[in-house]
DRENFI-437825 format. One record per residue (C-alpha): x, z, y. Coordinates in pm, whole numbers, plus 50000, padded with zeros to 5 digits. Example, Ala and Ser with C-alpha at 12.3 -4.5 7.8 and 13.67 -1.06 7.14 Angstrom:
<atoms>
51230, 50780, 49550
51367, 50714, 49894
</atoms>
This chain:
<atoms>
50001, 49994, 50001
50308, 50079, 50238
50413, 49735, 50181
50088, 49555, 50263
50038, 49794, 50571
50412, 49721, 50691
50361, 49338, 50635
50035, 49348, 50833
50195, 49531, 51132
50503, 49297, 51109
50279, 48990, 51110
50073, 49121, 51430
50389, 49212, 51617
50551, 48888, 51542
50233, 48700, 51674
50212, 48911, 51979
50594, 48877, 52062
50540, 48505, 52000
50272, 48476, 52235
50457, 48693, 52508
50769, 48471, 52473
50553, 48147, 52514
50383, 48285, 52808
50728, 48378, 52976
50863, 48030, 52900
50572, 47858, 53093
50601, 48107, 53347
50936, 47981, 53458
50808, 47638, 53567
50431, 47746, 53644
50324, 47908, 53971
50071, 48203, 53958
49700, 48122, 53973
49530, 48308, 54251
49198, 48313, 54063
48891, 48210, 54255
49018, 48059, 54602
48843, 48217, 54918
48763, 48015, 55237
48939, 48183, 55499
48871, 47963, 55827
48713, 47636, 55905
48733, 47411, 56201
48506, 47390, 56370
48437, 47752, 56328
48199, 47917, 56095
47876, 47987, 56302
48082, 47862, 56587
48059, 47598, 56850
48254, 47316, 57000
48167, 47142, 57346
48248, 46778, 57184
48213, 46616, 56856
48489, 46698, 56612
48682, 46421, 56468
48755, 46617, 56158
48657, 46925, 55944
48933, 47136, 55823
48899, 47413, 55540
49158, 47691, 55504
49184, 47879, 55167
49419, 48164, 55048
49572, 47944, 54780
49607, 47587, 54676
49298, 47400, 54631
49215, 47058, 54508
48941, 46829, 54653
48618, 46772, 54451
48600, 46403, 54517
48300, 46287, 54714
48148, 46646, 54697
48444, 46795, 54887
48260, 46808, 55234
47907, 46703, 55314
47771, 46724, 55663
47408, 46719, 55741
47211, 46749, 56051
46924, 47008, 56106
46683, 46732, 55991
46865, 46684, 55659
47033, 46350, 55742
47386, 46310, 55603
47681, 46241, 55818
47941, 45975, 55697
48274, 46144, 55629
48609, 46001, 55483
48836, 46118, 55199
48989, 46445, 55180
49363, 46499, 55241
49568, 46819, 55158
49792, 46988, 55405
49999, 47347, 55406
50088, 47315, 55059
49726, 47246, 54939
49579, 47535, 55111
49424, 47341, 55396
49161, 47035, 55324
49085, 46796, 55617
48803, 46542, 55599
48775, 46307, 55895
48416, 46256, 56024
48325, 45886, 56032
47964, 45954, 56170
47841, 46030, 56519
47774, 46394, 56592
47567, 46458, 56899
47466, 46782, 57035
47285, 46986, 56771
47366, 47237, 56480
47514, 47097, 56159
47544, 47237, 55809
47885, 47191, 55604
47851, 47207, 55228
48202, 47224, 55078
48333, 47222, 54714
48707, 47273, 54595
48877, 47346, 54278
49055, 47650, 54256
49389, 47726, 54059
49204, 47894, 53759
48972, 47567, 53727
48643, 47709, 53875
48488, 47492, 54123
48428, 47694, 54435
48153, 47587, 54658
47966, 47726, 54983
47800, 47620, 55308
47812, 47715, 55678
47701, 47594, 56001
47840, 47497, 56328
47712, 47353, 56649
47801, 47086, 56902
47732, 47117, 57272
47503, 47390, 57386
47309, 47410, 57080
47497, 47753, 56960
47221, 47980, 57072
47069, 47936, 56714
47400, 48059, 56549
47496, 48399, 56476
47831, 48544, 56375
47908, 48461, 56020
48174, 48533, 55759
48420, 48290, 55629
48321, 48391, 55264
47938, 48379, 55358
47759, 48208, 55053
48079, 48136, 54861
48032, 48116, 54476
48150, 47934, 54162
47956, 47616, 54124
47813, 47605, 53790
47870, 47974, 53733
47639, 48005, 53439
47773, 47709, 53276
48119, 47805, 53322
48023, 48145, 53184
47870, 48018, 52896
48162, 47787, 52791
48424, 48051, 52859
48224, 48268, 52604
48229, 47997, 52354
48587, 47959, 52422
48699, 48327, 52375
48473, 48340, 52042
48658, 48022, 51946
48978, 48210, 51976
48863, 48506, 51760
48734, 48278, 51500
49028, 48082, 51472
49326, 48307, 51553
49150, 48598, 51392
49035, 48420, 51108
49390, 48310, 51023
49511, 48637, 51028
49201, 48776, 50835
49289, 48513, 50563
49635, 48681, 50544
49508, 49016, 50501
49264, 48905, 50231
49502, 48694, 50042
49739, 49021, 49994
49481, 49161, 49768
49399, 48842, 49575
49093, 48750, 49789
49095, 48373, 49832
48730, 48330, 49941
48553, 48287, 50146
48746, 48063, 50364
48792, 48164, 50737
48581, 48001, 51005
48922, 47920, 51174
48795, 47537, 51138
48441, 47613, 51295
48660, 47791, 51585
48863, 47494, 51640
48572, 47265, 51688
48391, 47528, 51932
48717, 47554, 52120
48774, 47196, 52146
48395, 47154, 52263
48438, 47435, 52515
48754, 47299, 52661
48612, 46954, 52707
48323, 47128, 52885
48548, 47317, 53135
48754, 46982, 53178
48440, 46778, 53255
48338, 47055, 53502
48632, 47028, 53690
48590, 46639, 53702
48230, 46671, 53801
48299, 46918, 54085
48098, 47195, 53892
47855, 46973, 53740
47856, 46863, 53373
47620, 46577, 53454
47832, 46430, 53734
48161, 46496, 53523
48020, 46287, 53247
47846, 46029, 53483
48094, 45975, 53766
48410, 46179, 53667
48692, 46227, 53929
49022, 46142, 53764
49215, 46282, 54069
49076, 46614, 54028
49217, 46613, 53677
49551, 46467, 53724
49643, 46562, 54072
49553, 46931, 54043
49717, 47222, 53846
49370, 47333, 53725
49282, 46995, 53591
49614, 46974, 53410
49592, 47295, 53253
49245, 47193, 53153
49379, 46879, 52980
49652, 47071, 52819
49407, 47315, 52676
49194, 47059, 52542
49509, 46887, 52367
49604, 47226, 52232
49256, 47287, 52044
49257, 46923, 51927
49613, 46986, 51756
49465, 47295, 51617
49161, 47110, 51476
49371, 46823, 51336
49614, 47069, 51167
49349, 47297, 50981
49194, 46983, 50853
49501, 46839, 50699
49528, 46909, 50324
49865, 47071, 50311
49891, 47440, 50382
50242, 47395, 50563
50061, 47217, 50855
49864, 47529, 50953
50193, 47621, 51112
50113, 47352, 51365
49772, 47525, 51430
49937, 47819, 51515
50121, 47652, 51778
49823, 47500, 51922
49645, 47857, 51944
49941, 48005, 52124
49954, 47718, 52372
49583, 47774, 52432
49611, 48149, 52479
49901, 48113, 52725
49699, 47830, 52930
49409, 48085, 52966
49658, 48352, 53067
49789, 48115, 53326
49466, 48102, 53527
49314, 48431, 53450
49240, 48688, 53753
49563, 48908, 53668
49788, 48638, 53749
49655, 48641, 54125
49813, 49007, 54142
50129, 48928, 53965
50265, 48590, 53888
50467, 48720, 53587
50304, 49048, 53457
49963, 48903, 53533
49991, 48634, 53262
50195, 48839, 53019
49943, 49110, 53009
49638, 48859, 52982
49818, 48680, 52694
49865, 49007, 52481
49523, 49102, 52595
49345, 48792, 52496
49549, 48752, 52164
49465, 49116, 52032
49117, 49106, 52139
49075, 48787, 51941
49263, 48896, 51620
49074, 49224, 51645
48720, 49044, 51639
48797, 48741, 51451
48989, 48918, 51141
48705, 49182, 51158
48449, 48909, 51110
48627, 48760, 50830
48683, 49086, 50669
48302, 49148, 50670
48224, 48818, 50518
48475, 48881, 50232
48297, 49219, 50186
47947, 49052, 50148
48110, 48784, 49908
48296, 49038, 49698
48000, 49304, 49712
48240, 49555, 49883
48438, 49574, 49561
48788, 49780, 49546
48991, 49476, 49662
48774, 49427, 49968
48797, 49814, 50018
49195, 49772, 50009
49167, 49480, 50254
48945, 49683, 50499
49196, 49975, 50477
49484, 49727, 50565
49258, 49577, 50881
49183, 49919, 50982
49553, 50020, 51022
49611, 49688, 51203
49309, 49728, 51398
49449, 50030, 51562
49760, 49849, 51684
49525, 49587, 51828
49292, 49835, 51995
49583, 50023, 52161
49727, 49681, 52265
49374, 49585, 52420
49332, 49927, 52607
49684, 49916, 52741
49687, 49577, 52864
49320, 49590, 52994
49406, 49920, 53188
49711, 49772, 53344
49544, 49450, 53449
49263, 49627, 53593
49486, 49830, 53805
49645, 49499, 53919
49304, 49364, 54055
49140, 49647, 54209
49204, 50010, 54323
48965, 50322, 54167
48762, 50335, 54454
48662, 49954, 54415
48547, 50000, 54055
48167, 50086, 54137
48161, 49931, 54494
48236, 49581, 54390
48057, 49335, 54180
48370, 49251, 53996
48421, 49636, 53945
48061, 49703, 53800
48119, 49430, 53535
48455, 49566, 53465
48281, 49911, 53411
48029, 49749, 53163
48305, 49576, 52964
48494, 49916, 52956
48202, 50091, 52817
48148, 49818, 52538
48496, 49862, 52464
48477, 50232, 52421
48169, 50212, 52243
48300, 49974, 51980
48625, 50192, 51949
48371, 50478, 51857
48212, 50261, 51597
48544, 50139, 51454
48672, 50542, 51428
48352, 50621, 51259
48387, 50337, 51025
48751, 50426, 50943
48622, 50789, 50836
48363, 50679, 50628
48586, 50420, 50414
48720, 50710, 50176
48352, 50771, 50082
48182, 50429, 50081
48198, 50093, 50241
48069, 50138, 50592
47865, 49806, 50583
47630, 49876, 50879
47909, 50029, 51120
48139, 49726, 51057
47862, 49482, 51135
47767, 49664, 51446
48133, 49679, 51545
48156, 49300, 51500
47823, 49240, 51717
47973, 49497, 52000
48313, 49286, 52001
48099, 48959, 52044
47928, 49141, 52332
48255, 49235, 52501
48373, 48860, 52475
48055, 48779, 52669
48120, 49025, 52938
48455, 48901, 52950
48331, 48549, 53008
48117, 48659, 53299
48417, 48841, 53445
48623, 48535, 53450
48355, 48372, 53701
48323, 48705, 53914
48542, 48708, 54210
48777, 49003, 54214
48782, 49212, 54538
49024, 49093, 54810
49202, 49305, 55091
49066, 49219, 55398
49378, 49296, 55583
49596, 49099, 55354
49843, 48873, 55498
49740, 48498, 55551
49957, 48234, 55407
49980, 48057, 55747
49815, 48071, 56096
49460, 47942, 56104
49385, 47618, 56298
49271, 47629, 56650
48879, 47599, 56698
48753, 47414, 56964
48944, 47385, 57307
49248, 47605, 57294
49508, 47730, 57527
49850, 47903, 57471
49975, 48175, 57704
50304, 48342, 57684
50534, 48633, 57799
50818, 48852, 57698
50847, 49203, 57579
51192, 49302, 57630
51397, 49035, 57425
51088, 48917, 57209
50919, 48612, 57323
50512, 48629, 57284
50304, 48315, 57259
49938, 48353, 57231
49684, 48081, 57133
49346, 48145, 57213
49069, 47931, 57071
48694, 47983, 56999
48661, 48325, 56816
49035, 48378, 56755
49391, 48442, 56862
49724, 48360, 56713
50029, 48561, 56828
50368, 48414, 56763
50668, 48625, 56825
51038, 48527, 56869
51358, 48734, 56852
51678, 48597, 56959
51902, 48447, 56665
52258, 48489, 56627
52535, 48287, 56423
52592, 48577, 56187
52206, 48560, 56049
52145, 48350, 55775
51770, 48412, 55767
51499, 48394, 55993
51319, 48725, 55904
51295, 48994, 56160
51028, 49231, 56007
50828, 49165, 56318
50538, 49419, 56416
50266, 49401, 56668
49950, 49558, 56816
49679, 49420, 57025
49427, 49542, 57277
49179, 49314, 57461
49011, 49394, 57786
48761, 49181, 57976
48686, 49145, 58345
48462, 49463, 58351
48772, 49650, 58210
48626, 49715, 57894
48902, 49747, 57635
48933, 49759, 57273
49204, 49774, 56983
49188, 49453, 56771
49337, 49459, 56407
49590, 49181, 56349
49649, 49007, 56012
49974, 48882, 55942
50024, 48477, 55912
50380, 48411, 55856
50714, 48540, 55998
50634, 48680, 56342
50276, 48527, 56339
49962, 48745, 56358
49584, 48652, 56370
49294, 48847, 56509
48920, 48748, 56563
48838, 48792, 56914
48510, 48734, 57093
48612, 48581, 57448
48429, 48704, 57740
48394, 48445, 58022
48662, 48504, 58291
48973, 48688, 58270
49073, 48852, 57939
49364, 49064, 57918
49576, 49097, 57622
49812, 49402, 57595
50061, 49304, 57305
50299, 49573, 57175
50581, 49357, 57002
50884, 49482, 56801
51138, 49332, 56584
51417, 49455, 56361
51735, 49530, 56532
51581, 49392, 56869
51367, 49663, 56993
51067, 49565, 57188
50788, 49658, 57435
50459, 49572, 57583
50357, 49277, 57780
49996, 49194, 57915
49889, 48829, 57893
49590, 48665, 58077
49353, 48443, 57902
49095, 48273, 58125
48794, 48171, 57909
48631, 47957, 57853
48938, 47680, 57812
48859, 47384, 58037
49081, 47080, 57936
49174, 46867, 58232
49428, 46592, 58107
49363, 46386, 58404
49473, 46654, 58656
49810, 46663, 58459
49846, 46291, 58503
49786, 46347, 58890
50053, 46646, 58909
50314, 46426, 58747
50231, 46124, 58995
50237, 46357, 59278
50563, 46536, 59199
50747, 46204, 59132
50636, 46072, 59487
50808, 46391, 59652
51157, 46281, 59780
51301, 46609, 59823
51209, 46990, 59811
51354, 47340, 59759
51347, 47506, 59431
51383, 47870, 59369
51421, 47949, 58999
51471, 48292, 58826
51547, 48274, 58456
51549, 48591, 58231
51583, 48660, 57873
51558, 49032, 57883
51267, 49178, 58091
51375, 49527, 58049
51737, 49449, 58202
51833, 49416, 58565
51625, 49131, 58759
51875, 48828, 58816
51867, 48688, 59171
51680, 48332, 59199
51888, 48021, 59225
51809, 47801, 59517
51828, 47420, 59457
51738, 47098, 59634
51595, 46846, 59418
51385, 46538, 59403
51044, 46545, 59252
51130, 46273, 59010
51447, 46469, 58896
51262, 46762, 58845
50964, 46632, 58628
51200, 46433, 58403
51330, 46791, 58321
51003, 46934, 58223
50793, 46916, 57884
50515, 46753, 58075
50726, 46461, 58202
50496, 46202, 58032
50190, 46346, 58158
50078, 46488, 57827
50051, 46825, 57685
49919, 46944, 57341
49661, 47181, 57521
49530, 47182, 57877
49311, 47434, 58064
49224, 47421, 58431
49086, 47742, 58617
49101, 47894, 58997
49305, 48192, 59065
49213, 48495, 59290
49359, 48298, 59603
49149, 48005, 59528
49448, 47789, 59420
49376, 47552, 59124
49584, 47647, 58821
49679, 47430, 58532
49771, 47594, 58218
49978, 47384, 57960
50028, 47490, 57586
50260, 47353, 57334
50199, 47565, 57024
50421, 47396, 56797
50726, 47478, 57030
50567, 47835, 57122
50584, 47706, 57484
50342, 47785, 57765
50342, 47711, 58137
50123, 47792, 58415
50133, 47548, 58723
49971, 47678, 59053
49903, 47364, 59257
49817, 47305, 59637
49563, 47068, 59759
49781, 46759, 59704
49829, 46818, 59333
50166, 46925, 59395
50324, 47247, 59195
50353, 47549, 59433
50457, 47793, 59155
50555, 47760, 58790
50597, 48022, 58501
50742, 47890, 58196
50760, 48098, 57875
50971, 47976, 57581
51068, 48154, 57285
51405, 48277, 57438
51365, 48295, 57814
51108, 48325, 58097
51145, 48123, 58407
50955, 48184, 58737
50995, 47901, 58994
50857, 47848, 59365
50858, 47541, 59550
50891, 47452, 59902
50811, 47115, 60063
50948, 47002, 60416
50622, 46819, 60475
50282, 46719, 60361
50271, 46392, 60171
50242, 46080, 60406
50373, 46245, 60733
50740, 46109, 60690
51045, 46179, 60517
</atoms>
C-alpha cells in the first residue's frame, strides 16, 4: 500500500511541477494579462460637451485592447440614427483606440457604444453620451466605467464552465485511470475523450466569441480575422483550441504511448488559461503560476473522483475499488492543500479583506470559498467512513459539489475584480474639448498644467545632469483649486507616468487658481500658483495677426529676465535692442501656429493670448496692445522661466 501511495504522490507532484515549469517558460516571452480591461477616459469626455463637432472619438483603457472590428465604436444621434465612422487605430501600446468620425455631427447629444477585446479574451462593451454645442444641459456627470460589462457574459461563463469541466474529465480522468490500474481495474474507461471533445467545443466557442465581438452569431457569420490574429487574446484562444485538438487526436490514437501527447496538450491548455486569468493582472509571474497549479489541482481532484466513483459502480464497491478509493483519498489530500493554498494566495493578490463583501467579485469569491469548504467537509466525512463501508452517497455528493465549484469559478472569470481608484494610470489621458496649457516653477521644478474639459494634467520636470542615467525623479505633487469667489478645494491626484499627474476638475467660468506643491528627489521643490481662465477660447487668427504685427516692427527695446530657480536671488533683467522679425524668428510661435490657443481679457483690460505646447511642456502668455503687438510675455519651459517686457518707440504708421 505504501508503494501505491508513494507512486500516486510522485505522479501528482510530477504533474504539478511540469505545469509550473511550463507556465514559467511561457511567462518569459508573454506579458501579463490584465483581466477585464477598464475604460478610463474618452474624448469627447464621458457625459461631457465640446463646442464643435469632434473629428475622432478616442477611448483610453487601463491595459492593451484589440478593436472589435466594425463593432468597436458606434455613434448614434438622440433619434437613433447612426453616424458614419472609420476603422479603429491603436495608440499608446494598444491602450488607446481612436476612431475617425466620417459623418456630420451637428449640435445635439450623441451616444457612443463601444466594444474591445481584453487581454483575457473577454469582449468588453459599454456606452456613454457626449454633447456637441449647447446641448450639455441634458447631461449629468458620469463615470468612465458606467455601464461597462462583458459582452456575452452568460455565453462566456457557460463556455468556461464546459472548459473547466473538460479539464476535469480529461486531466483528472487520466490520473484516475492510473490509480485504478494499480489495483487491476481496467474498466470502465475514463471520460478523458469526452472531456477532450467538450474542451475543443468550448475553446472553439470562446474563439468565435472573440471573432464576433462577443456574439456567437456574428462570430460564425461575419468573423473578424484581425481580432484573432492581431491580438494576444485571439492568439491565446487559437493556441488553446490547437491544444485541445492535439489532446483529442492523441486520445483517439490506438497506441497507448501516444497518450503522452495528450498530457502535453492538456498542459498547454492549462497554461493558456493561467495566462489570461484574473491573478495575472496582479502579478505577471506569480499570478499565472498560482492559477496553473490551482486549475490543475482542482481538475485532478474533480476528474479523478468522477472516475473513481464510476469504477466503484462498475465493481460494486469491491475490495479493489476500496483500495483505489483509499489511494485517491491520500492523493486528494495533497490536491486539497494545493487548491486551498493557491486559491488563498490568488485571492490576496486580487482584493483586500475589506473588499470581500463589498464588491461583486468578492461576493462570488465568498460563494466559491463556501462551496469548497463544504466539499472539503464531505470529503473528510467520506474518508472517515471508508474503514466501515463504501461511502457511496458522500462521494457522489462530493463530486456534485466540485462540479458546482467549477460553475462558480466560470462565473468568477467573467466578473470584474475590484480596481484601485487611486492607482496610477499608464499614461496621461487625452485632452477633452478645447484645452490650454499654463506653466510655472516651484524652486527648480518646472510645472506645466494642461486644462481641458473636466480635467487637468500636471507635468513636472526637474533638471538633469550628465551623471544621471535615467529620468526618474520620484516626483510628488498636491493640488488645490480655487475659483473666482475664493472657494478652494483639495483635488486628489493620480499618477500618469514619471512626473505626470491627473485630476478631474469641474472648472468655473473665470479665473481658476491652481496651487501646486511639487517636489522631486534630490531637487527640493516648493509651491506655485497657476491661473487657468475658463472656458478656453481658441483664437488662431489672433496669433497670426500678432506674428504679422511683430514682424512689421523695425526696432524695439526688450527687457528680459531669465530664471531657473525661483527660490534664488532675482537676476537683473537684460536690455536688448531688436527688430520685430528677428525676435519672432526665435519664438516657438514664429510660424503663426500653436498646439493650443486661448484668448481672454486681464484685469487691466488688455487682451491676453495664451499659447500651449503640451508636448514640449511649454506655456506662454502674450499680453497685447491695441495694435496686436506684444507688451509683455511670460514663457515657461521645463528648465527656465522668462519674463519679457516690450517698449516701442512709436505707434505703427507714425514713422521710423
